GUMAR-356685 format. One record per atom (N, C-alpha, C): x, y, z. Coordinates in nm, 3 decimals. Atoms other than C-alpha are relative to their C-alpha. Example, Ala and Ser with C-alpha at 12.3 -4.5 7.8 and 13.67 -1.06 7.14 Angstrom:
<recs>
0.089, -0.119, 0.000
1.230, -0.450, 0.780
0.090, 0.120, 0.000
-0.082, -0.119, -0.006
1.367, -0.106, 0.714
-0.077, 0.109, 0.073
</recs>
This chain:
<recs>
0.124, 0.002, 0.164
0.433, -2.965, -0.966
0.052, -0.118, -0.068
0.004, 0.119, 0.068
0.388, -3.219, -1.159
0.127, 0.046, -0.134
-0.107, -0.036, 0.118
0.646, -3.226, -1.499
0.123, 0.082, 0.022
-0.114, -0.067, 0.008
0.898, -3.068, -1.332
0.124, -0.024, -0.098
-0.032, 0.039, 0.047
1.173, -3.106, -1.566
0.166, -0.052, 0.018
-0.159, -0.020, -0.057
1.546, -3.290, -1.467
0.082, 0.103, -0.042
-0.080, -0.088, 0.064
1.775, -3.145, -1.443
-0.002, 0.165, 0.029
0.096, -0.176, -0.022
1.610, -2.796, -1.401
-0.085, -0.002, 0.187
0.052, -0.067, -0.125
1.509, -2.810, -1.003
-0.088, -0.115, 0.031
0.092, 0.113, -0.013
1.341, -3.167, -0.979
0.023, -0.064, 0.071
-0.105, 0.054, -0.155
1.534, -3.230, -0.633
0.046, -0.142, -0.016
-0.133, 0.141, 0.045
1.672, -3.569, -0.566
-0.037, -0.062, -0.039
0.048, 0.200, 0.086
1.455, -3.850, -0.692
-0.048, 0.021, -0.141
0.002, 0.025, 0.112
1.434, -3.703, -1.016
-0.145, -0.017, -0.080
0.106, 0.018, 0.073
1.060, -3.759, -1.063
-0.089, 0.134, 0.031
0.079, -0.097, -0.029
0.763, -3.582, -1.097
-0.094, 0.052, 0.096
0.098, -0.020, -0.115
0.548, -3.405, -0.834
0.101, 0.022, 0.105
-0.058, -0.070, -0.135
0.844, -3.255, -0.634
0.027, 0.139, -0.001
0.012, -0.241, 0.007
0.922, -2.873, -0.578
0.057, 0.007, -0.113
-0.126, -0.135, 0.103
1.108, -2.582, -0.767
-0.108, 0.080, 0.011
0.039, -0.160, -0.049
1.051, -2.219, -0.692
0.001, 0.075, -0.103
-0.094, -0.069, 0.068
1.151, -1.941, -0.871
0.119, 0.039, -0.061
-0.128, 0.043, 0.071
1.487, -2.009, -0.934
0.009, -0.092, -0.117
-0.007, 0.113, 0.097
1.400, -2.297, -1.099
-0.107, 0.001, -0.186
0.111, -0.036, 0.114
1.133, -2.116, -1.347
0.111, 0.108, -0.075
-0.044, -0.082, 0.053
1.378, -1.843, -1.386
0.096, -0.062, -0.075
-0.078, 0.081, 0.129
1.658, -2.081, -1.539
-0.058, -0.064, -0.100
0.090, 0.025, 0.172
1.424, -2.251, -1.748
-0.038, 0.091, -0.106
-0.010, -0.108, 0.099
1.383, -1.917, -1.939
0.139, 0.027, -0.024
-0.126, -0.070, 0.081
1.716, -1.822, -1.957
0.083, -0.113, -0.087
-0.023, 0.116, 0.079
1.756, -2.194, -2.096
-0.033, -0.024, -0.134
0.061, -0.030, 0.138
1.586, -2.059, -2.391
0.098, 0.091, -0.145
-0.102, -0.144, 0.068
1.850, -1.819, -2.498
0.181, -0.061, 0.051
-0.147, -0.001, -0.087
2.185, -1.952, -2.294
0.005, -0.168, -0.010
-0.024, 0.062, -0.082
2.372, -2.262, -2.172
-0.026, -0.034, 0.133
0.003, 0.003, -0.157
2.266, -2.310, -1.856
0.048, -0.126, 0.112
-0.014, 0.156, -0.121
2.395, -2.538, -1.546
-0.025, 0.082, 0.076
0.083, -0.063, -0.071
2.187, -2.472, -1.324
0.038, -0.090, 0.157
-0.059, 0.062, -0.061
2.330, -2.494, -0.972
-0.141, 0.033, 0.187
0.094, -0.016, -0.042
2.030, -2.499, -0.661
0.055, 0.014, 0.167
-0.022, 0.012, -0.153
2.152, -2.473, -0.303
-0.089, 0.061, 0.072
0.064, -0.041, -0.129
1.886, -2.278, -0.128
-0.043, -0.117, 0.080
0.024, 0.123, -0.131
1.784, -2.494, 0.197
-0.143, 0.133, 0.063
0.151, -0.075, -0.095
1.385, -2.372, 0.337
0.072, 0.010, 0.134
-0.037, -0.052, -0.162
1.441, -2.190, 0.677
0.141, 0.058, 0.009
-0.175, -0.004, -0.036
1.838, -2.104, 0.604
-0.019, 0.135, 0.045
-0.013, -0.168, -0.039
1.944, -1.742, 0.747
0.099, 0.043, -0.080
-0.157, -0.034, 0.073
2.256, -1.590, 0.616
0.092, -0.059, 0.079
-0.069, 0.065, -0.106
2.453, -1.756, 0.870
0.058, -0.130, -0.089
-0.017, 0.114, 0.102
2.379, -2.042, 0.697
0.005, -0.043, -0.154
-0.010, -0.034, 0.103
2.434, -1.924, 0.385
0.149, -0.015, -0.050
-0.142, 0.024, -0.098
2.771, -1.842, 0.525
0.073, -0.145, -0.032
-0.048, 0.135, -0.053
2.869, -2.178, 0.647
-0.024, -0.138, -0.075
0.072, 0.167, 0.080
2.664, -2.424, 0.428
0.000, 0.033, -0.131
0.021, -0.007, 0.169
2.622, -2.285, 0.082
0.108, 0.074, -0.081
-0.079, -0.076, 0.078
2.870, -2.037, -0.008
0.165, -0.022, -0.078
-0.094, 0.061, 0.014
3.159, -2.274, -0.070
-0.023, -0.032, -0.137
0.069, 0.090, 0.120
2.972, -2.487, -0.318
-0.041, 0.120, -0.122
0.069, -0.169, 0.108
2.816, -2.143, -0.504
0.126, 0.019, -0.030
-0.032, -0.074, 0.051
3.122, -1.982, -0.571
0.089, -0.138, -0.068
-0.033, 0.108, 0.103
3.283, -2.345, -0.718
-0.040, 0.000, -0.122
0.065, 0.012, 0.128
3.043, -2.351, -0.965
0.088, 0.093, -0.119
-0.099, -0.122, 0.083
3.224, -2.031, -1.102
-0.152, 0.098, -0.061
0.183, -0.067, 0.062
2.822, -1.861, -1.172
0.064, 0.119, -0.068
0.061, -0.119, 0.035
2.788, -1.605, -1.416
-0.097, 0.124, 0.004
0.125, -0.062, -0.086
2.452, -1.510, -1.250
-0.017, -0.049, 0.125
0.024, 0.117, -0.131
2.412, -1.589, -0.887
-0.097, 0.130, 0.099
0.086, -0.051, -0.096
2.140, -1.481, -0.669
0.019, -0.034, 0.163
-0.027, -0.009, -0.169
2.147, -1.396, -0.290
-0.128, 0.121, 0.065
0.173, -0.056, -0.025
1.827, -1.384, -0.155
-0.055, -0.072, 0.113
0.039, 0.098, -0.132
1.777, -1.460, 0.235
0.011, 0.122, 0.086
0.029, -0.066, -0.149
1.722, -1.222, 0.530
-0.095, 0.005, 0.136
0.117, 0.051, -0.057
1.372, -1.274, 0.640
-0.007, -0.046, 0.106
0.009, 0.113, -0.062
1.438, -1.586, 0.822
0.072, 0.030, 0.120
-0.089, -0.071, -0.104
1.722, -1.381, 1.023
-0.086, 0.084, 0.082
0.032, -0.081, -0.099
1.466, -1.128, 1.150
-0.106, -0.118, 0.087
0.121, 0.022, -0.074
1.216, -1.398, 1.288
0.103, -0.106, 0.078
-0.088, 0.126, -0.044
1.515, -1.592, 1.494
0.024, 0.101, 0.165
-0.030, -0.050, -0.110
1.601, -1.508, 1.872
0.127, 0.062, -0.010
-0.130, -0.035, 0.018
1.957, -1.486, 1.735
0.012, 0.158, -0.066
-0.009, -0.155, 0.119
1.860, -1.110, 1.543
0.127, 0.067, 0.116
-0.112, -0.072, 0.028
2.199, -0.935, 1.488
0.017, 0.058, -0.118
-0.006, -0.113, 0.124
2.191, -0.636, 1.280
0.132, -0.036, -0.070
-0.138, 0.004, 0.007
2.557, -0.650, 1.294
0.070, -0.142, -0.064
-0.052, 0.121, 0.059
2.624, -1.034, 1.200
-0.074, -0.021, -0.133
0.038, 0.042, 0.133
2.378, -0.998, 0.911
0.053, 0.077, -0.097
-0.049, -0.105, 0.083
2.556, -0.689, 0.765
0.137, -0.070, -0.051
-0.114, 0.064, 0.064
2.902, -0.905, 0.772
-0.040, -0.114, -0.087
0.085, 0.163, 0.110
2.735, -1.235, 0.639
-0.031, 0.030, -0.137
0.094, -0.026, 0.116
2.580, -1.060, 0.340
0.078, 0.091, -0.082
-0.127, -0.073, 0.045
2.880, -0.839, 0.292
0.085, -0.124, -0.058
-0.088, 0.138, 0.027
3.102, -1.163, 0.277
-0.078, -0.073, -0.102
0.016, 0.101, 0.108
2.878, -1.356, 0.076
0.004, 0.093, -0.151
-0.016, -0.042, 0.138
2.840, -1.116, -0.179
0.131, 0.098, -0.064
-0.118, 0.045, 0.059
3.188, -1.018, -0.207
0.064, -0.112, -0.048
-0.067, 0.094, 0.002
3.323, -1.339, -0.245
-0.114, -0.109, -0.159
0.113, 0.048, 0.120
2.983, -1.444, -0.491
0.041, 0.059, -0.129
0.060, -0.046, 0.137
3.058, -1.156, -0.729
0.194, 0.023, 0.019
-0.131, 0.018, 0.043
3.457, -1.200, -0.709
0.048, -0.067, -0.124
-0.044, 0.085, 0.097
3.466, -1.419, -1.000
-0.041, 0.104, -0.112
0.062, -0.092, 0.126
3.279, -1.169, -1.234
-0.136, -0.035, -0.023
0.122, 0.045, 0.041
2.935, -1.300, -1.134
-0.122, 0.102, 0.011
0.198, -0.152, -0.070
2.532, -1.047, -1.166
-0.007, -0.031, 0.122
-0.012, 0.044, -0.118
2.501, -1.054, -0.845
-0.158, 0.031, -0.013
0.106, -0.050, -0.009
2.086, -1.056, -0.825
-0.035, 0.016, 0.151
0.065, -0.003, -0.103
1.925, -0.946, -0.484
-0.122, 0.053, -0.007
0.104, -0.053, -0.019
1.603, -0.808, -0.334
-0.022, 0.061, 0.139
0.016, -0.052, -0.124
1.445, -0.570, -0.116
-0.162, -0.055, 0.069
0.119, 0.081, -0.040
1.169, -0.713, 0.094
-0.119, 0.114, 0.049
0.083, -0.065, -0.036
0.842, -0.585, 0.175
-0.090, -0.009, 0.103
0.025, -0.022, -0.187
0.620, -0.565, 0.523
-0.101, -0.136, -0.035
0.048, 0.110, -0.027
0.563, -0.896, 0.563
-0.120, -0.022, 0.118
0.090, 0.024, -0.105
0.361, -0.863, 0.869
-0.130, 0.010, -0.054
0.096, -0.012, 0.045
0.087, -0.689, 0.633
-0.063, -0.119, -0.025
0.040, 0.123, 0.058
0.078, -0.999, 0.461
-0.071, -0.141, 0.091
0.032, 0.069, -0.114
0.056, -1.205, 0.773
-0.132, 0.032, 0.050
0.097, -0.023, -0.064
-0.209, -1.015, 0.899
0.004, 0.035, 0.160
-0.038, 0.002, -0.172
-0.043, -0.934, 1.245
-0.029, 0.115, 0.010
0.070, -0.147, -0.069
-0.181, -0.663, 1.470
0.151, 0.085, 0.006
-0.021, -0.109, 0.057
-0.030, -0.364, 1.487
0.173, 0.002, 0.124
-0.118, 0.049, -0.093
0.221, -0.449, 1.804
0.106, -0.051, 0.008
-0.115, 0.051, 0.102
0.421, -0.698, 1.620
0.008, 0.050, -0.130
-0.067, -0.075, 0.152
0.391, -0.559, 1.279
0.069, 0.090, -0.008
-0.082, -0.066, -0.024
0.569, -0.299, 1.362
0.103, -0.033, 0.044
-0.133, 0.077, -0.034
0.855, -0.475, 1.540
0.073, -0.068, -0.113
-0.021, 0.062, 0.125
0.863, -0.710, 1.254
0.074, 0.044, -0.119
-0.051, -0.019, 0.113
0.924, -0.466, 1.013
0.094, 0.071, 0.001
-0.122, -0.061, -0.058
1.175, -0.266, 1.166
0.121, -0.057, -0.001
-0.105, 0.088, -0.021
1.371, -0.545, 1.177
0.049, -0.028, -0.180
0.014, 0.031, 0.131
1.279, -0.607, 0.798
0.021, 0.104, -0.085
-0.070, -0.131, 0.064
1.416, -0.235, 0.753
0.142, -0.005, -0.028
-0.167, 0.041, 0.023
1.753, -0.346, 0.852
0.031, -0.016, -0.082
0.046, 0.048, 0.114
1.733, -0.578, 0.632
0.081, 0.050, -0.134
0.008, -0.089, 0.101
1.662, -0.348, 0.362
0.116, 0.027, -0.052
-0.133, -0.105, 0.043
1.941, -0.096, 0.448
0.160, -0.109, -0.026
-0.126, 0.080, -0.018
2.213, -0.370, 0.434
0.011, -0.051, -0.154
-0.044, 0.031, 0.138
2.116, -0.475, 0.084
0.023, 0.087, -0.052
-0.015, -0.170, 0.032
2.083, -0.101, 0.002
0.158, -0.006, -0.014
-0.144, -0.024, -0.038
2.470, -0.112, 0.146
0.044, -0.073, -0.136
-0.039, 0.090, 0.107
2.527, -0.424, -0.099
0.006, 0.029, -0.141
0.032, -0.037, 0.107
2.349, -0.316, -0.389
0.122, 0.094, -0.090
-0.072, -0.098, 0.025
2.576, 0.018, -0.395
0.140, -0.074, -0.002
-0.099, 0.016, 0.016
2.907, -0.184, -0.328
0.026, -0.112, -0.142
-0.074, 0.089, 0.140
2.897, -0.455, -0.583
-0.123, -0.004, -0.105
0.074, -0.019, 0.111
2.598, -0.381, -0.850
-0.098, -0.086, 0.007
0.141, 0.095, 0.089
2.378, -0.635, -1.005
-0.159, 0.050, -0.010
0.109, -0.050, 0.023
2.044, -0.644, -1.045
-0.084, -0.008, 0.115
0.075, 0.090, -0.135
1.765, -0.678, -0.775
-0.174, 0.115, -0.028
0.153, 0.017, 0.034
1.380, -0.659, -0.739
-0.060, 0.078, 0.158
0.020, -0.026, -0.122
1.230, -0.437, -0.457
-0.182, -0.035, 0.000
0.053, 0.085, -0.025
0.974, -0.651, -0.349
-0.184, 0.082, 0.046
0.109, -0.082, -0.047
0.735, -0.347, -0.161
-0.056, 0.046, -0.141
0.072, -0.035, 0.109
0.689, -0.245, -0.533
-0.070, -0.097, -0.123
0.049, 0.118, 0.045
0.564, -0.565, -0.687
-0.199, -0.017, 0.044
0.113, 0.033, -0.090
0.218, -0.581, -0.668
-0.033, -0.171, -0.006
0.003, 0.135, 0.026
0.200, -0.945, -0.714
-0.029, -0.053, 0.174
0.016, 0.022, -0.171
0.270, -0.916, -0.306
-0.101, 0.008, 0.039
0.118, -0.039, -0.063
-0.042, -0.743, -0.209
-0.108, -0.107, -0.026
0.158, 0.084, 0.104
-0.256, -1.034, -0.434
0.026, -0.184, 0.128
-0.041, 0.113, -0.086
-0.332, -1.334, -0.164
0.010, -0.153, -0.087
-0.015, 0.135, 0.103
-0.329, -1.578, -0.488
0.140, -0.023, -0.026
-0.125, 0.035, 0.012
0.031, -1.542, -0.446
0.100, -0.091, 0.137
-0.073, 0.059, -0.120
0.072, -1.667, -0.105
-0.039, -0.230, -0.005
0.020, 0.134, 0.004
0.062, -2.056, -0.006
-0.093, 0.033, 0.115
0.148, 0.014, -0.088
-0.218, -2.146, 0.261
0.035, 0.105, 0.146
-0.062, -0.071, -0.128
0.059, -2.022, 0.566
0.022, 0.125, 0.019
-0.030, -0.118, 0.032
0.116, -1.701, 0.405
0.153, 0.057, 0.018
-0.147, 0.004, -0.013
0.501, -1.714, 0.434
0.041, -0.010, -0.114
-0.014, 0.051, 0.148
0.562, -1.911, 0.142
-0.049, 0.003, -0.078
0.117, -0.034, 0.131
0.473, -1.790, -0.208
-0.052, -0.135, -0.042
0.067, 0.102, 0.107
0.241, -1.988, -0.407
0.083, 0.003, -0.120
-0.110, 0.035, 0.133
0.315, -2.130, -0.767
-0.069, 0.167, -0.016
0.052, -0.127, 0.075
0.128, -1.764, -0.881
0.118, 0.096, 0.078
-0.103, -0.101, -0.024
0.403, -1.608, -0.661
0.143, -0.026, 0.020
-0.083, 0.084, -0.010
0.655, -1.846, -0.739
0.028, 0.109, -0.118
0.016, -0.082, 0.121
0.605, -1.687, -1.101
-0.017, 0.139, 0.003
0.039, -0.152, 0.046
0.526, -1.329, -1.024
0.172, 0.026, 0.019
-0.108, -0.039, -0.101
0.894, -1.329, -0.816
0.073, -0.058, -0.163
-0.076, 0.089, 0.076
1.074, -1.521, -1.128
-0.001, 0.108, -0.111
0.064, -0.113, 0.094
0.887, -1.267, -1.381
0.086, 0.127, 0.037
-0.004, -0.098, -0.074
1.005, -0.985, -1.158
0.185, 0.033, -0.033
-0.199, -0.022, 0.035
1.418, -1.059, -1.214
-0.010, -0.036, -0.131
-0.028, 0.010, 0.109
1.370, -1.172, -1.558
-0.067, 0.122, -0.091
-0.025, -0.145, 0.033
1.271, -0.835, -1.639
0.083, 0.134, 0.036
-0.126, -0.031, -0.038
1.552, -0.688, -1.449
0.103, 0.012, -0.088
-0.088, 0.023, 0.065
1.775, -0.887, -1.604
0.009, 0.052, -0.199
0.002, -0.068, 0.112
1.640, -0.818, -1.939
0.043, 0.128, -0.015
-0.047, -0.139, -0.068
1.687, -0.439, -1.818
0.139, 0.007, -0.033
-0.157, 0.041, 0.003
2.062, -0.549, -1.776
0.074, -0.035, -0.157
-0.053, 0.027, 0.076
2.109, -0.654, -2.130
-0.002, -0.119, -0.054
-0.005, 0.128, 0.061
2.033, -1.027, -2.121
-0.127, -0.073, -0.063
0.077, 0.042, 0.090
1.801, -1.229, -2.370
-0.079, -0.121, 0.069
0.082, 0.082, -0.113
1.535, -1.356, -2.093
-0.160, 0.044, -0.012
0.148, -0.016, 0.018
1.137, -1.446, -2.195
-0.032, 0.003, 0.152
0.043, 0.022, -0.153
0.975, -1.391, -1.857
-0.083, -0.120, -0.019
0.062, 0.104, -0.007
0.817, -1.703, -1.744
-0.146, 0.046, -0.011
0.147, -0.046, -0.034
0.432, -1.705, -1.779
-0.067, 0.010, 0.134
0.038, -0.067, -0.118
0.231, -1.569, -1.487
-0.091, -0.071, 0.045
0.103, 0.086, 0.008
-0.011, -1.869, -1.522
0.073, -0.135, 0.065
-0.066, 0.152, -0.040
0.080, -2.214, -1.374
-0.021, -0.054, -0.142
-0.071, 0.101, 0.129
0.177, -2.464, -1.643
-0.131, -0.132, -0.020
0.079, 0.059, -0.040
-0.079, -2.664, -1.475
-0.157, 0.028, 0.035
0.168, -0.034, -0.115
-0.491, -2.705, -1.414
-0.008, -0.031, 0.129
0.015, 0.102, -0.141
-0.390, -2.873, -1.105
0.008, 0.096, 0.100
-0.039, -0.098, -0.090
-0.505, -2.717, -0.834
-0.012, -0.024, 0.167
-0.012, 0.064, -0.113
-0.414, -2.793, -0.484
-0.124, 0.038, 0.118
0.157, 0.049, -0.075
-0.685, -2.929, -0.259
0.016, 0.036, 0.169
-0.007, -0.075, -0.149
-0.807, -2.813, 0.075
0.091, -0.138, 0.071
-0.056, 0.081, -0.047
-0.689, -3.187, 0.217
0.123, 0.046, 0.012
-0.151, 0.023, -0.025
-0.330, -3.120, 0.074
0.067, 0.123, 0.094
-0.038, -0.148, -0.049
-0.334, -2.747, 0.230
-0.008, -0.030, 0.136
0.000, 0.055, -0.093
-0.450, -2.915, 0.542
0.128, -0.082, 0.095
-0.049, 0.072, 0.004
-0.225, -3.196, 0.548
0.178, 0.088, 0.030
-0.155, -0.065, -0.013
0.089, -2.952, 0.508
-0.002, 0.099, 0.152
-0.007, -0.100, -0.076
-0.033, -2.730, 0.761
0.041, -0.092, 0.163
-0.034, 0.078, -0.036
-0.048, -3.022, 0.977
0.173, -0.073, 0.019
-0.144, 0.031, 0.016
0.289, -3.172, 0.883
0.104, 0.095, 0.054
-0.165, -0.102, 0.024
0.515, -2.848, 0.833
-0.030, 0.113, 0.055
0.010, -0.131, -0.056
0.358, -2.524, 0.954
-0.056, 0.015, 0.114
-0.020, -0.006, -0.202
0.281, -2.604, 1.317
0.088, -0.004, 0.081
-0.125, 0.010, -0.077
0.574, -2.757, 1.393
0.073, 0.132, -0.016
-0.073, -0.134, -0.022
0.735, -2.449, 1.228
-0.035, 0.108, 0.111
0.113, -0.108, -0.076
0.453, -2.201, 1.412
0.053, -0.018, 0.146
-0.027, 0.010, -0.161
0.558, -2.377, 1.752
0.169, 0.026, 0.053
-0.107, -0.021, 0.009
0.939, -2.355, 1.677
-0.011, 0.171, 0.007
-0.018, -0.166, -0.007
0.924, -1.966, 1.655
-0.060, 0.039, 0.103
0.093, -0.104, -0.101
0.685, -1.882, 1.900
0.055, 0.002, 0.130
-0.095, 0.042, -0.113
0.921, -2.053, 2.128
0.137, 0.079, -0.006
-0.098, -0.123, 0.057
1.201, -1.828, 1.949
-0.048, 0.106, 0.032
-0.002, -0.169, -0.027
1.015, -1.519, 1.988
-0.121, 0.069, 0.055
0.123, -0.017, -0.080
0.761, -1.514, 2.240
0.063, 0.102, 0.094
-0.029, -0.102, -0.121
0.976, -1.320, 2.474
0.018, 0.123, -0.065
-0.009, -0.078, 0.034
1.063, -1.098, 2.233
-0.146, 0.108, -0.065
0.162, -0.033, 0.039
0.681, -1.086, 2.119
-0.033, 0.119, 0.132
0.058, -0.104, -0.114
0.601, -0.948, 2.479
0.092, 0.113, 0.009
-0.054, -0.098, -0.056
0.866, -0.711, 2.517
-0.075, 0.129, -0.082
0.103, -0.114, 0.075
0.710, -0.560, 2.186
-0.067, 0.069, 0.025
0.093, -0.057, -0.008
0.421, -0.538, 2.320
0.009, 0.100, 0.163
-0.029, -0.069, -0.116
0.537, -0.379, 2.658
0.028, 0.128, -0.072
-0.095, -0.133, 0.038
0.752, -0.119, 2.507
-0.127, 0.114, -0.080
0.088, -0.087, 0.090
0.403, -0.004, 2.344
-0.084, 0.070, 0.054
0.038, -0.114, -0.080
0.296, 0.114, 2.659
0.089, 0.110, 0.066
-0.052, -0.117, 0.005
0.319, 0.451, 2.731
0.085, 0.030, 0.122
-0.090, -0.006, -0.112
0.590, 0.516, 2.988
-0.025, 0.164, 0.103
0.058, -0.163, -0.105
0.461, 0.806, 3.283
0.118, 0.082, 0.001
-0.047, -0.161, -0.036
0.609, 1.160, 3.312
0.113, -0.048, 0.105
-0.065, 0.015, -0.108
0.898, 1.152, 3.509
0.109, -0.131, 0.009
-0.113, 0.145, -0.004
1.060, 0.764, 3.474
0.089, -0.027, -0.123
-0.126, 0.114, 0.111
1.374, 0.677, 3.298
-0.019, -0.084, -0.062
0.010, 0.111, 0.070
1.384, 0.523, 3.002
0.101, -0.133, 0.040
-0.062, 0.078, -0.034
1.538, 0.182, 2.977
0.131, 0.019, -0.113
-0.149, -0.024, 0.133
1.899, 0.162, 2.808
0.011, -0.064, -0.094
-0.056, 0.118, 0.115
1.934, -0.023, 2.502
0.086, -0.092, 0.021
-0.110, 0.107, -0.014
2.131, -0.348, 2.530
-0.103, -0.128, -0.053
0.027, 0.135, 0.035
2.027, -0.723, 2.534
-0.150, -0.031, 0.012
0.164, -0.038, 0.007
1.641, -0.789, 2.446
-0.026, -0.156, 0.061
0.027, 0.157, -0.091
1.459, -1.070, 2.636
-0.004, -0.125, -0.085
0.025, 0.135, 0.094
1.456, -1.300, 2.352
0.204, -0.081, -0.039
-0.144, 0.048, 0.065
1.841, -1.333, 2.327
0.107, 0.068, -0.085
0.000, -0.066, 0.062
1.897, -1.151, 2.072
0.037, 0.218, -0.006
0.031, -0.134, -0.042
2.030, -0.755, 2.022
-0.138, 0.088, -0.021
0.102, -0.121, -0.018
1.784, -0.492, 2.088
-0.063, 0.064, -0.144
-0.018, -0.049, 0.152
1.617, -0.368, 1.770
0.002, 0.163, 0.035
-0.021, -0.155, -0.002
1.660, -0.005, 1.926
0.114, 0.030, -0.035
-0.143, 0.013, 0.008
2.028, -0.083, 1.934
0.057, 0.052, -0.144
0.023, -0.049, 0.147
1.967, -0.128, 1.565
-0.033, 0.125, -0.084
0.048, -0.072, 0.103
1.724, 0.074, 1.424
-0.022, 0.109, 0.048
0.002, -0.116, -0.024
1.724, 0.375, 1.611
-0.149, 0.019, 0.141
0.061, 0.019, -0.105
1.452, 0.508, 1.786
-0.159, -0.048, -0.030
0.180, 0.049, 0.091
1.039, 0.433, 1.741
0.036, -0.056, -0.074
-0.008, 0.061, 0.133
0.972, 0.317, 1.429
0.065, 0.046, -0.102
-0.127, -0.065, 0.064
1.276, 0.515, 1.242
0.058, -0.112, -0.010
-0.110, 0.104, -0.007
1.523, 0.318, 1.102
0.131, 0.176, 0.008
-0.073, -0.150, 0.031
1.812, 0.560, 1.149
0.145, -0.057, -0.085
-0.157, 0.096, 0.048
2.161, 0.325, 1.088
-0.023, -0.136, 0.071
-0.087, 0.111, -0.046
2.253, -0.015, 1.093
0.142, 0.005, 0.105
-0.142, -0.013, -0.183
2.525, -0.061, 1.422
0.141, -0.031, -0.127
-0.149, 0.080, 0.080
2.865, -0.065, 1.254
0.085, -0.189, 0.013
-0.058, 0.101, -0.033
3.042, -0.371, 1.186
0.150, 0.000, -0.078
-0.135, -0.013, 0.047
3.432, -0.469, 1.136
-0.058, -0.075, -0.154
0.010, 0.061, 0.131
3.511, -0.524, 0.780
0.034, -0.104, -0.029
-0.011, 0.110, 0.007
3.479, -0.801, 0.615
0.033, -0.003, -0.135
-0.059, 0.014, 0.107
3.664, -0.973, 0.316
-0.066, -0.119, -0.094
</recs>
């Protein structure tokens, strides 16, 4: 975005026209009332395991007063999907991030399959995985407190203008909506923060040529990787919707064709979320 201020997420080049998202907008809003040292370690496409392995130490070393842990959707779109590993990683990250007294910011995720317009046979399995992620975040919130935003109740999520052309990543308005939601929660927690404007700071509109260029260079390669990653899982999800004739014994839950843990092992039977598989205690 043009005019991104130096020191608040302007990126490696420090030049105008670089990327900045909801965390930068929120940091800017907090900067009006506090002396803010903003450390953004987020990487597009990161999973919970990536956070633990590549971001957590630097985050803890920054000695934060306020820290966000918003990750998990990318985990649901990997063939390595493992509810037990996700739970262990998120609990471990939350424990280390809050050990120094930081206020933890988390989110519950919405039905992203609806935003993408996926057919029901793909949307339901994806939503079951998202419900597992949300169940883990419920556990994190119960154990470590803090503030959280429930995206399923955020009206902006259902607004097409809140999403970029790929409908996977927030648009400028989407990032602003998320920053505003967190600002409202922080205000309720006693901090002094004026929510960022809902409307963009600039009248500049992304052109269809820029959208097309981004789709060709970024979205298509990403979709290709996900198709290779999730193709077997999608096929199995479709097959599992086929009615089983009476008298045919059901398949024993186990490893999925895509290589990750079977969704039914993690979330129970059918479309209901029953429980997340227990994991070893983490510290």
